[in-house]
C-alpha positions in Angstrom: 0.5 12.4 5.0 1.5 9.4 2.1 2.9 6.0 3.6 5.0 3.5 1.7 4.5 -0.1 3.2 7.1 -2.8 2.3 6.3 -6.3 3.3 8.3 -9.1 2.8 6.5 -11.9 1.7 5.4 -14.7 4.2 7.2 -18.1 5.0 7.6 -20.1 1.5 6.9 -23.9 1.3 9.8 -25.8 0.3 8.1 -29.2 0.4 6.8 -29.4 -3.3 9.5 -29.7 -6.6 8.5 -26.4 -8.1 10.6 -23.6 -9.6 11.1 -20.2 -7.3 8.3 -18.0 -8.7 5.6 -21.1 -8.2 6.5 -21.8 -4.5 3.3 -21.1 -2.3 3.2 -20.5 1.5 3.8 -23.0 4.3 1.2 -23.1 7.8 3.3 -20.9 9.4 3.2 -18.6 6.7 -0.5 -18.2 6.5 -0.8 -17.6 10.1 1.8 -14.9 9.9 -0.2 -13.1 7.1 -3.4 -13.7 9.5 -1.5 -11.8 12.6 -0.2 -9.5 10.0 -3.4 -8.2 8.8 -4.6 -7.9 12.0 -1.9 -5.6 13.1 -1.8 -3.4 9.8 -5.9 -3.0 10.4 -4.6 -1.4 13.6 -2.1 1.2 12.4 -3.1 2.2 8.7 -6.2 2.9 6.6 -7.1 0.4 3.4 -4.6 0.9 1.2 -5.3 2.1 -2.4 -2.5 0.7 -4.5 -0.2 -2.7 -4.3 2.5 -3.1 -6.3 3.4 -7.3 -5.7 5.7 -9.6 -7.3 5.0 -12.1 -9.6 6.0 -15.0 -7.3 3.1 -16.7 -6.3 4.4 -16.6 -2.5 4.5 -12.5 -2.8 1.0 -12.8 -4.4 -0.3 -15.1 -1.6 1.0 -13.1 1.3 -1.3 -10.0 -0.5 -4.3 -12.3 -0.7 -3.7 -13.4 3.1 -3.3 -10.2 4.6 -5.2 -7.4 2.5 -8.4 -9.2 0.7 -10.9 -9.5 3.6 -9.9 -5.5 3.7 -13.0 -4.8 0.9 -10.0 -3.6 -1.6 -12.6 -3.3 -4.5 -11.3 0.2 -4.9 -7.6 -0.6 -5.3 -5.2 -0.9 -7.9 -3.4 -4.1 -7.7 -0.3 -4.2 -10.1 2.1 -7.3 -10.4 5.5 -6.0 -10.9 7.8 -8.1 -12.8 10.8 -5.8 -11.6 10.0 -6.7 -7.6 11.5 -10.3 -8.5 14.6 -9.7 -10.0 15.6 -5.9 -10.9 18.3 -3.8 -9.2 17.6 -1.7 -6.4 17.7 1.7 -9.4 15.4 0.1 -11.4 12.8 -0.7 -8.5 13.1 2.9 -7.3 12.3 4.1 -10.5 9.3 2.0 -11.4 8.2 3.3 -7.6 8.6 6.9 -8.8 6.7 6.4 -12.2 3.7 4.2 -10.1 3.0 6.0 -6.9 1.8 9.2 -8.1 -1.7 10.3 -6.7 -1.7 7.3 -4.5 -1.8 8.1 -0.6 -1.0 4.4 1.0 0.9 2.5 -1.4 2.1 -1.6 -0.4 4.9 -3.3 -2.2 5.3 -7.0 -1.3 8.6 -8.7 -2.3 11.7 -10.3 -1.4 15.2 -10.2 0.3 17.7 -8.8 -0.2 16.2 -5.9 -2.1 13.7 -5.1 0.3 16.5 -4.5 3.1 18.4 -2.0 0.5 14.9 -0.5 -0.5 14.1 0.3 3.1 17.3 2.1 4.0 17.3 4.0 0.5 13.7 5.3 0.4 14.1 6.7 4.1 15.8 9.5 5.7 14.7 9.2 9.2 14.0 6.4 11.8 16.9 4.3 10.9 16.9 3.3 14.5 13.5 1.5 13.7 14.9 -0.6 10.9 15.9 -4.3 11.2 19.2 -5.7 10.1 17.0 -8.2 8.2 13.6 -7.4 6.9 12.0 -10.9 8.4 9.6 -12.9 6.3 6.2 -11.2 6.7 7.9 -8.2 8.3 6.7 -4.8 7.5 8.1 -1.2 7.2 5.8 1.4 7.2 7.4 5.3 5.7 5.7 8.2 5.9 6.1 11.0 3.6 5.1 14.6 4.6 3.9 14.7 0.9 0.1 14.1 0.2 -0.7 11.7 -2.3 2.8 11.4 -3.5 2.5 14.6 -5.8 6.5 14.8 -6.6 7.2 10.7 -5.8 11.5 11.4 -5.2 11.0 9.7 -1.6 12.5 12.5 0.5 12.2 13.2 3.8 10.6 9.5 4.2 10.7 8.6 7.9 10.5 5.2 9.6 7.2 5.2 11.6 6.8 1.6 12.2 8.5 -1.9 12.0 6.6 -5.2 13.3 6.9 -8.7 12.3 4.9 -12.0 12.9 6.8 -13.2 15.7 6.1 -10.3 17.9 2.7 -11.2 18.5 3.7 -14.8 19.6 0.4 -15.2 21.6 -1.8 -14.8 18.3 0.2 -17.1 16.1 -0.7 -20.3 16.0 2.0 -23.3 15.0 
């Protein structure tokens, strides 16, 4: 079974005077990444492909969730399309990238991830949020192993979770 994990970047830091691509994470964002890392480890095996937006906050989200997973054997790709492309461009990019991988993580931004989570799944809509919150995670499973024909049919949303669900673990 193949899995596609969509993650919205963690809470960004608006305190500095930097351009949008260079905005990092705030304290809440870093804390959220730690919680999500723990929860993801309970739900999935080590991902084997990461597609990350070029925005610093998305890259920091990746680092703070996954770098302690021993990801030496994984493929990481910074994808310009995840920052500014249309939903069709992103779907086309995904189709060309995921072939042969079993667990793929996409870290990006709203509003595009909101649209993407609905377009890449056909079952389990009741688990999807209206708005994917910062550091929110959607896990979609496909019956095809290793995305042998990545057309994203029959994707079932099996989980949605976000940091505030685990408030006892969050430090403010």
